[in-house]
C-alpha atoms as one frame of an Amber mdcrd trajectory, in Angstrom:
protein
  82.415 112.180 120.781  83.361 110.390 117.604  83.334 106.701 117.481  86.400
 105.372 117.361  85.302 101.238 117.169  86.161 101.418 113.216  89.335 102.823
 113.917  90.228 100.746 116.893  89.218  97.594 115.043  91.070  98.647 111.839
  94.134  98.652 114.830  93.335  95.637 116.247  93.632  93.708 113.056  96.942
  94.565 112.677  97.441  93.070 116.268  95.762  89.662 115.554  97.275  89.100
 111.839 100.577  90.832 112.761 101.144  87.568 115.560  98.580  85.817 117.751
  97.613  86.446 121.128  96.532  84.875 124.278  93.759  84.972 126.284  91.335
  84.288 129.345  88.398  82.499 128.973  85.826  82.108 131.904  85.261  78.509
 131.094  86.845  76.089 128.752  85.552  75.916 125.011  83.938  73.058 124.117
  86.749  70.857 121.724  89.661  72.797 123.585  91.921  71.827 125.940  94.010
  74.459 128.474  97.775  74.750 126.328 100.076  72.879 128.952 103.603  74.750
 128.136 102.689  78.041 127.595 106.282  78.500 127.633 106.982  76.348 124.040
 104.234  78.420 122.807 105.408  82.128 123.590 108.800  80.956 122.409 107.035
  79.794 118.815 104.561  82.463 118.968 107.696  85.032 119.211 109.436  83.647
 116.292 106.719  83.227 114.331 105.745  86.572 114.476 109.435  87.885 113.502
 108.728  86.467 110.226 105.513  88.230 109.141 106.320  91.281 106.695 103.441
  91.554 104.988  99.681  90.224 105.091  97.097  90.714 102.168  93.951  88.896
 102.247  90.037  88.875 101.855  87.304  88.805 104.710  84.125  88.694 105.201
  82.365  90.536 108.522  79.596  89.317 110.594  78.140  91.858 112.665  75.147
  90.919 115.187  73.100  93.909 116.591  71.383  92.122 119.793  68.907  95.645
 120.286  67.558  94.658 116.540  68.107  91.058 117.019  70.030  91.758 113.289
  72.835  90.233 111.126  74.834  92.399 109.213  77.082  91.078 106.465  79.862
  92.968 104.686  83.067  91.594 102.495  86.710  93.085 101.519  90.118  93.321
 101.417  93.025  93.862 104.075  96.645  95.002 103.424  98.928  94.978 105.939
 103.360  95.523 106.302 105.172  95.783 108.895 105.358  97.119 111.258 102.270
 100.089 111.162 100.697 100.106 108.014  97.604  98.617 107.467  94.275  99.120
 104.801  91.104  97.791 105.403  88.477  98.244 102.688  84.888  97.989 102.544
  83.501  96.560  99.032  80.289  94.780  99.584  77.521  95.817 100.780  79.218
  99.371 101.359  82.522 101.133 100.646  84.415 102.056 103.622  88.033 102.350
 103.290  90.416 103.076 106.445  94.436 103.498 105.944  96.588 103.439 109.113
 100.120 104.682 108.107 102.464 105.216 111.023 100.761 108.189 113.245  97.935
 108.866 110.648  94.890 107.137 109.834  92.696 108.274 106.970  89.212 107.210
 106.738  87.208 107.173 103.353  83.301 107.219 103.577  81.985 107.515  99.985
  83.193 111.348  99.075  83.885 112.667 102.992  87.313 111.874 103.686  89.588
 112.311 106.845  92.538 112.186 108.524  93.389 111.078 112.275  96.597 111.833
 114.344  96.634 108.591 115.871  99.060 110.450 118.647  96.270 113.098 119.409
  94.197 110.389 120.887  94.985 108.494 124.537  93.417 105.172 123.915  94.644
 104.883 119.813  98.180 105.333 121.715  97.422 102.886 123.851  96.252 100.127
 120.866  99.346 101.587 118.802 101.481 100.338 122.440  99.814  96.646 122.056
 100.526  96.756 118.522 104.166  97.104 118.301 104.253  94.556 121.653 102.416
  91.839 119.342 104.850  92.787 116.043 107.718  92.354 118.363 106.065  89.336
 119.573 105.773  90.110 123.350 102.006  90.039 123.733 101.886  87.536 126.442
 103.866  89.766 128.430 101.161  92.512 128.320  99.711  94.031 131.256  96.948
  95.224 129.070  94.713  92.010 129.251  94.240  89.011 131.185  95.552  85.576
 129.545  95.374  82.127 129.070  95.455  80.171 125.839  93.391  76.794 124.599
  94.065  74.138 121.444  92.511  71.676 119.540  94.372  69.595 116.538  94.226
  72.398 114.078  93.364  75.951 115.836  94.806  77.909 119.220  91.350  79.520
 121.095  92.420  82.542 122.415  90.295  85.376 124.105  91.750  88.632 125.111
  89.643  90.714 128.519  91.004  93.863 128.121  92.063  95.247 131.692  92.241
  99.149 131.133  88.790 100.859 131.541  89.311 102.726 128.080  89.600  99.523
 126.222  87.125  98.001 128.550  84.127 100.970 127.273  84.549  99.269 123.847
  85.420  95.370 123.916  84.245  92.910 126.642  86.470  90.396 125.373  88.119
  89.733 121.576  88.321  85.990 120.994  90.499  84.973 118.240  91.038  81.605
 116.297  94.920  80.743 115.210  95.974  78.037 112.578  98.495  76.203 113.991
 100.242  75.596 110.117 101.937  79.281 110.210 100.327  80.945 113.745  97.987
  83.200 112.298  94.386  84.323 112.452  91.489  82.793 110.750  89.194  84.549
 112.719  88.538  87.283 114.901  85.317  88.071 117.723  84.803  91.297 119.031
  82.155  91.152 121.634  81.207  94.864 123.151  79.617  95.246 126.229  75.854
  96.228 124.655  75.650  92.643 123.620  77.052  93.528 120.100  79.240  90.928
 117.830  81.202  91.189 115.247  83.235  88.533 113.674  85.743  89.058 111.166
  86.826  85.598 109.409  90.443  86.058 106.835  89.987  84.247 103.391  93.023
  83.671 100.813  95.683  84.581 103.336  99.208  85.707 101.428 101.773  86.319
 103.696 105.222  87.802 102.822 103.918  88.341  99.384 105.053  91.669  97.883
 103.026  94.777  98.175 103.819  98.273  97.485 104.169 101.346  99.532 101.701
 103.075  97.347  98.793 101.146  98.802  99.325 102.784 102.104  99.059 106.080
 100.864  96.909 108.717 102.991
């Protein structure tokens, strides 16, 4: 069976950067307190997510492989255009590109290239539905995750715990830090059931700048 993790990561980046997300934590994280007025957060969250039309950013990714006690780093560029166009381009230490445009996804790995129909895979359909909830600002009402929200002076800290069996096979938890200034994501941490962990930090974010549709050509 094809490993769908890279494609899910691509779609989840749309979820994260198009809006914030709420979370469930087993224990309160150090330095954070529970958001007391959740309804006010939800209202602001929906309002801010509606403002985001495009995002362009560089990113740094660190992956920790528990079995090998090894950390692998990579860097690249990210583009998003409402509502369902995203491009992720890894540049160092390898080249790898993923483009999501509507129901189609292009994957380019070196000289190899292939397309995936998102609608042909039930798991992709589920993630796509979550993505739509995010860009519409209704993710806090989603039944796909357990959720609570924490905050400190500068950040919201959010963790998603998937309920659906298909998502639980790939992600144990998804932890986010969201900037209070503009409700955009600073980092996403994806924890897998195996113990492996992938953290993506977003740098030099440009929100609502002009992005040509050609960027997302398949």
